[in-house]
Each structure stands twice: as structure tokens, then as C-alpha cells.
N, C-alpha and C positions, 0 to 999 in steps of 0.2 A: 944624717938621720932621715928616716922615712915617715915621721910623724905628720899625720894630717889633722889630728884633733887640736882643740884649742889649748889644752893643757895636759900634762902628763904627771903621773905620780912616779917619782924617781926613787928607787930603793937606796937607803942610806944605812939601814940596819942600826940606826942610833938609838933605838928604843929599848935596848937591853935584853931582847930576845930575838928569835928568828921567825916571828909570826906576822903573816900579811895583815891580820886585823888590828895590829898595834899601829895606830896612826903616827906614833913617834918614829916608826921605821921608815918613813916616807918624807920626801920633800915635795913641794907642790901640793896639789889637791890629793890628800890621802884617800885610797879606796875605802868605801864603807858599803854596807849591805844596801843602803839607799841609792848610792850613785855608781855602783859597780858596773852596770851595763853601758855606761857612757865614759868609763875610765880607761885610759891608756896607761899601761904599766911598763916601766922602763927599768932594766937592769943594765946599767952602762958603766958603773963606777967599780973598777977592779980593786979599789982600796976601800970599798964600803965594808962595814962590819957585817958579819953573818952572811957570807956569800952562799952558804948552804942554808936555804930558808924554806919555809913551809906555808902553803896555802891552807890556812885553817878557816877560810870562809866555808859556808855550807856547801856540800858536794853539789855540783851543777850550777853554781853561781856563774853569771855571764859577765864577761869583761869585754871591752871594745877591742883593744889591741894589746899585744905583748911583744916587747922587743928585749932580747938579750944580746948585747953587743960587747960585752967584756968577758975576758977569760976568767975561769974560776967559779962561776956560779953553778950551783946545783939546786934546781927547783924541785920541790916534792910536795906532798900534801894531797889534798882532796882534788878530785876530778873537777875540771872547769870547762865552761863553754865560751866561745867567742861569739859576739853579736853577728847578726846575719851578714853584714859586710865587714866584719872584723878581720884583722890580719895579724899574723904573727911573723916575727923575724928573729931567727936564732942564728947568730953568727959565731958564738962560742958558748957551748952549753953541755950540760949533763942532765939527763932525765933520771929521776928515781921513782920507780913505781908508776910510770906514766905510759899509757897506751897512746903512742904517737900516731895511730892510724884512725883516730876518731875525728 
């Protein structure tokens, strides 16, 4: 793993839906509107529920880092930003409606 942050929100999909704002879909420190800009999001468990999931935070919400390191994930939803020094790591991924050139 390439994580440099103190903690990461790890997608479990256990919250009964596929929405990022559902804190029960994450282990660790779940992302919220208040902490999003310092949050590292990790999609690393291929056996998690709702591998096809949706960023339903407000369009333009800033996150620190994102890592997709397990096969089968499909990330969609609203446009997001990464913090000024934020990084993304996509090892196995599908983008839905995402402009990867931003």
C-alpha cells in the first residue's frame, strides 16, 4: 500500500446501499463533508458489498487520496477533487461517467 495518511476509510459496502455518504459503508474513519479533504479512500477488498458504488457527496468535494487496488470496482457519481498534494492509485478499475483528464 502507498498510504501516507494517518488513517484510511476502507470501503466495505456493508451499509445496505452503494452510497459514499453512508458511514456504515466504510471501516476506519468514514468520510463526511466535514473531514473529506483530509480523508484517504481505499477500495481494496474484492469481496466487499456494492463494488459498483457512487460518490453522492456534493459535486467538487475534495478528498486527500483514493486507491483502488482490487478488481471489480466501478466508481461513479459526482465529480470530485483531490487535495493539492493528493494522490490517486488505480490498479484495477472501471470509471463510469468520469472525466479522467481533470
